C-alpha positions as CSV (number, residue, x, y, z in Angstrom):
1,X,3.9,-11.8,-7.5
2,X,5.9,-12.1,-4.2
3,X,5.4,-15.6,-3.3
4,X,6.7,-16.2,-7.0
5,X,10.2,-14.1,-6.1
6,X,9.2,-10.8,-7.9
7,X,9.7,-7.9,-5.3
8,X,10.6,-5.8,-7.5
9,X,7.4,-5.4,-9.2
10,X,5.1,-4.8,-6.0
11,X,7.8,-2.4,-4.9
12,X,7.8,-0.2,-8.2
13,X,4.0,-0.2,-8.3
14,X,3.7,1.1,-4.6
15,X,6.6,3.8,-5.4
16,X,4.6,4.9,-8.7
17,X,1.2,5.0,-6.8
18,X,2.4,7.2,-4.0
19,X,4.4,9.4,-6.5
20,X,1.0,9.8,-8.6
21,X,-0.6,10.5,-5.8
22,X,2.0,13.2,-4.2
23,X,1.9,14.7,-7.1
24,X,-1.7,15.0,-7.9
25,X,-3.0,15.9,-4.5
26,X,-1.8,19.7,-4.2
27,X,-3.0,20.2,-8.3
28,X,-6.3,18.7,-7.5
29,X,-6.8,19.8,-4.0
30,X,-5.8,23.5,-4.6
31,X,-7.0,23.6,-8.4
32,X,-3.4,24.6,-9.6
33,X,-1.6,24.3,-13.5
34,X,-5.3,24.9,-14.4
35,X,-6.9,22.1,-12.3
36,X,-10.3,22.6,-10.6
37,X,-9.5,23.3,-6.7
38,X,-11.8,20.4,-5.5
39,X,-10.5,19.9,-1.8
40,X,-11.0,16.8,-0.3
41,X,-12.8,15.2,-3.5
42,X,-9.7,16.1,-5.2
43,X,-7.5,14.3,-2.8
44,X,-9.7,11.3,-3.0
45,X,-9.6,11.3,-6.7
46,X,-5.7,11.8,-6.6
47,X,-5.6,8.4,-4.1
48,X,-7.7,6.8,-6.5
49,X,-5.8,7.2,-9.6
50,X,-2.6,6.4,-7.8
51,X,-4.2,3.4,-7.1
52,X,-5.3,2.6,-10.2
53,X,-1.3,3.3,-11.7
54,X,-0.2,0.6,-8.9
55,X,-2.7,-1.9,-10.1
56,X,-1.8,-1.2,-13.8
57,X,1.7,-2.0,-13.1
58,X,0.9,-5.1,-11.7
59,X,-1.5,-6.1,-13.9
60,X,0.9,-5.5,-16.9
61,X,3.5,-7.5,-15.3
62,X,1.3,-10.3,-13.8
63,X,-0.7,-11.2,-17.0
64,X,-0.7,-15.1,-17.1
65,X,-3.0,-17.9,-17.7
66,X,-6.1,-17.4,-15.5
67,X,-7.0,-20.5,-13.5
68,X,-10.5,-22.0,-13.8
69,X,-13.2,-20.4,-12.2
70,X,-13.6,-23.9,-9.9
71,X,-9.9,-23.2,-8.6
72,X,-10.2,-19.6,-8.3
73,X,-13.2,-19.7,-5.7
74,X,-11.5,-22.4,-3.7
75,X,-8.5,-20.0,-3.8
76,X,-9.9,-17.1,-3.4
77,X,-11.8,-18.3,-0.2
78,X,-8.4,-19.9,1.2
79,X,-6.5,-16.7,0.6
80,X,-9.3,-14.4,2.5
81,X,-9.2,-16.9,5.1
82,X,-5.8,-16.4,5.5
83,X,-6.1,-12.7,4.9
84,X,-8.5,-11.9,7.4
85,X,-6.2,-10.1,9.8
86,X,-4.8,-8.1,7.6
87,X,-7.9,-7.3,6.0
88,X,-9.4,-6.0,9.3
89,X,-6.0,-4.0,10.1
90,X,-6.4,-2.4,6.6
91,X,-9.9,-1.4,7.3
92,X,-9.0,-0.1,10.9
93,X,-6.5,2.1,9.3
94,X,-8.6,3.4,6.8
95,X,-11.0,4.0,9.4
96,X,-8.5,5.9,11.3
97,X,-7.7,8.3,8.6
98,X,-11.4,8.8,7.7
99,X,-12.0,9.8,11.1
100,X,-8.6,12.0,10.7
101,X,-10.1,13.6,8.1
102,X,-13.3,14.2,9.0
103,X,-11.7,16.2,12.3
104,X,-9.3,18.2,9.9
105,X,-12.0,18.9,7.7
106,X,-13.4,21.0,10.1
107,X,-10.6,23.2,10.0
108,X,-9.4,23.6,6.5
109,X,-8.4,21.6,3.1
110,X,-5.0,22.7,3.9
111,X,-4.9,20.7,6.8
112,X,-6.3,17.6,5.1
113,X,-3.9,17.7,2.3
114,X,-1.0,18.1,5.0
115,X,-2.4,15.0,6.3
116,X,-2.4,13.2,2.9
117,X,0.9,14.4,2.1
118,X,2.3,13.5,5.5
119,X,1.1,9.6,5.0
120,X,2.5,9.6,1.7
121,X,5.8,10.6,2.5
122,X,6.0,8.2,5.7
123,X,5.4,5.0,3.2
124,X,8.7,5.7,1.5
125,X,10.3,5.1,5.0
126,X,7.9,2.2,5.9
127,X,8.1,0.2,3.3
128,X,11.8,-0.5,3.0
129,X,11.6,-1.3,6.7
130,X,8.5,-3.5,6.1
131,X,10.8,-5.4,3.3
132,X,13.5,-6.0,5.7
133,X,11.3,-7.5,8.2
134,X,9.5,-9.6,5.9
135,X,13.0,-10.9,4.9
136,X,14.6,-11.2,8.6
137,X,11.8,-12.9,10.6
138,X,11.7,-16.2,8.2
139,X,15.4,-16.1,8.5
140,X,15.9,-15.7,12.2
141,X,12.9,-18.1,12.9
142,X,14.0,-20.9,10.7
143,X,17.3,-20.7,12.1
144,X,16.3,-20.4,15.7
145,X,13.9,-23.7,15.3
146,X,16.9,-25.5,13.9
147,X,19.1,-24.5,16.8
148,X,21.2,-22.5,15.0
149,X,21.6,-19.8,17.3
150,X,24.9,-18.7,16.1
151,X,23.5,-18.0,12.5
152,X,20.8,-15.7,14.4
153,X,23.2,-13.6,16.2
154,X,25.3,-13.2,12.9
155,X,22.8,-12.5,10.1
């Protein structure tokens, strides 16, 4: 969607997913408002439900004609080759959070939920910064490559 110029839908999907997770975390971890107290399992369920909500937003907005199976596999392989560094970074981040959760689990469920809430709130600050970086780096790179240094300094 971003490659086609639709920056709003992915942003809205991430915000909705994070909000669903933030709201459901305390409800499912501590068993508030009639929900069962599930501890770490509740945090995991809240995370998955948030991701499902984000995926639904993207799927509803992004429904279009599917490519042929042959093209689908060819493009999928290209995408995975290009995206392998990001896949590895996300895997490292997930392993890091998993390790932190395992350590914090020995203290209490509240410590685990505090870490989860911290990382969810943190994304609200890093999403706009990441968007600015995604916009500014190509602009500066293009102008620098064209030896237009004045434009690099003014924008």
